[in-house]
C-alpha positions as CSV (number, residue, x, y, z in Angstrom):
1,M,-9.5,3.3,-6.9
2,Q,-6.0,5.3,-6.6
3,C,-4.3,5.9,-2.9
4,V,-1.0,7.5,-2.4
5,V,0.8,8.1,0.7
6,V,1.2,11.8,1.8
7,P,4.8,12.7,2.6
8,R,5.1,13.2,6.3
9,L,8.3,15.6,7.2
10,A,10.9,13.7,5.4
11,P,14.0,15.3,3.3
12,L,13.5,12.6,0.7
13,F,10.6,10.9,-0.7
14,V,9.1,7.6,-1.5
15,T,5.7,7.6,-3.1
16,H,3.3,4.3,-2.4
17,T,0.7,4.2,-4.7
18,L,-2.3,1.6,-4.0
19,T,-4.2,0.8,-7.0
20,I,-7.3,-0.7,-7.5
21,N,-8.8,-1.8,-11.2
22,G,-11.8,-4.4,-10.7
23,P,-9.5,-7.4,-9.8
24,E,-6.1,-5.9,-10.3
25,C,-5.0,-5.1,-7.3
26,R,-0.9,-3.2,-7.1
27,I,1.2,-1.1,-5.0
28,D,4.3,1.2,-6.9
29,A,6.7,2.3,-4.5
30,E,8.8,4.8,-6.3
31,G,11.3,7.5,-5.3
32,Y,14.8,8.3,-3.4
33,Q,16.7,4.7,-4.3
34,T,13.1,2.5,-4.1
35,D,11.5,1.1,-7.4
36,E,9.3,-1.7,-6.0
37,H,5.9,-3.3,-7.5
38,I,3.5,-5.4,-5.6
39,R,0.7,-7.6,-6.9
40,C,-1.6,-7.6,-4.2
41,K,-5.1,-9.0,-3.6
42,A,-7.7,-5.8,-1.9
43,T,-10.4,-7.7,0.0
44,A,-13.6,-5.8,1.5
45,N,-14.5,-6.8,4.7
46,G,-17.0,-4.9,6.4
47,D,-16.2,-1.1,6.3
48,K,-12.4,-1.9,5.8
49,L,-10.2,-2.9,2.5
50,D,-7.6,-5.3,3.6
51,V,-4.6,-5.7,1.0
52,S,-2.4,-9.1,1.1
53,F,0.7,-9.9,-1.0
54,V,0.1,-12.3,-4.0
55,S,3.9,-11.5,-5.6
56,F,6.1,-9.1,-6.9
57,K,5.6,-7.4,-10.7
58,D,7.6,-10.0,-11.8
59,G,5.4,-12.7,-10.5
60,G,7.9,-14.3,-8.2
61,M,8.1,-14.0,-4.1
62,N,11.6,-12.4,-4.3
63,N,12.3,-8.6,-4.6
64,Q,14.4,-7.3,-7.4
65,F,17.4,-8.6,-4.8
66,G,16.7,-11.8,-4.7
67,K,15.4,-11.4,-1.2
68,K,12.1,-12.9,0.3
69,I,10.2,-10.1,2.1
70,Y,6.5,-11.4,2.1
71,T,4.9,-14.5,2.3
72,A,1.9,-15.4,0.2
73,N,-1.4,-14.1,1.5
74,Q,0.4,-12.3,4.0
75,P,-1.5,-9.2,5.3
76,L,0.3,-5.4,4.0
77,F,-2.3,-3.1,5.7
78,A,-6.1,-2.3,6.3
79,L,-8.3,0.8,5.1
80,T,-10.6,2.0,6.6
81,K,-13.0,5.1,5.8
82,K,-12.6,7.8,9.2
83,G,-15.1,10.4,8.0
84,N,-13.6,11.8,4.8
85,A,-10.2,10.5,5.5
86,I,-9.0,6.9,4.7
87,A,-7.0,5.4,8.4
88,T,-4.0,2.9,7.4
89,T,-3.8,-0.2,9.8
90,W,-0.1,-1.2,9.5
91,Q,0.6,-5.1,9.1
92,G,3.7,-6.5,7.2
93,Y,3.9,-3.4,4.7
94,S,5.0,-0.8,7.4
95,K,7.4,1.2,5.4
96,N,7.5,3.6,7.9
97,D,7.3,4.5,11.9
98,I,4.4,6.7,11.7
99,D,1.5,7.0,13.9
100,T,-1.4,5.6,12.7
101,A,-3.9,7.6,14.4
102,G,-2.6,10.9,13.1
103,P,-3.2,12.2,9.4
104,P,-4.0,10.4,6.9
105,T,-1.1,8.1,4.9
106,F,-3.5,7.4,1.6
107,R,-6.0,9.7,0.1
108,K,-8.4,9.4,-2.8
109,Q,-7.6,10.7,-5.9
110,A,-10.0,12.7,-8.0
111,G,-11.3,10.9,-10.1
112,S,-10.9,7.8,-8.5
113,R,-14.4,5.6,-7.6
């Protein structure tokens, strides 16, 4: 499954992509002044998918600038199906101050299961 953040009224964009392929879970944030890659854990919890931090791409706990932003197993966000959309409940990964009751942040891409 691959989900992509829908850009909202911003002059500069960062695309956040969640990729889940079996046990592999990855978040890639790429765009304006951003190049971040996170290994994550996706856990089905009833009608929700909980996504938590495992490590950065290199297996370490510090980002590319040497700063520790997340702790091991820290909840980042949860995804819940709402009709034909996917609702996001932000936790530790809140990259903006959007209203989670508004339009969907993530959407399922064609060809995804």
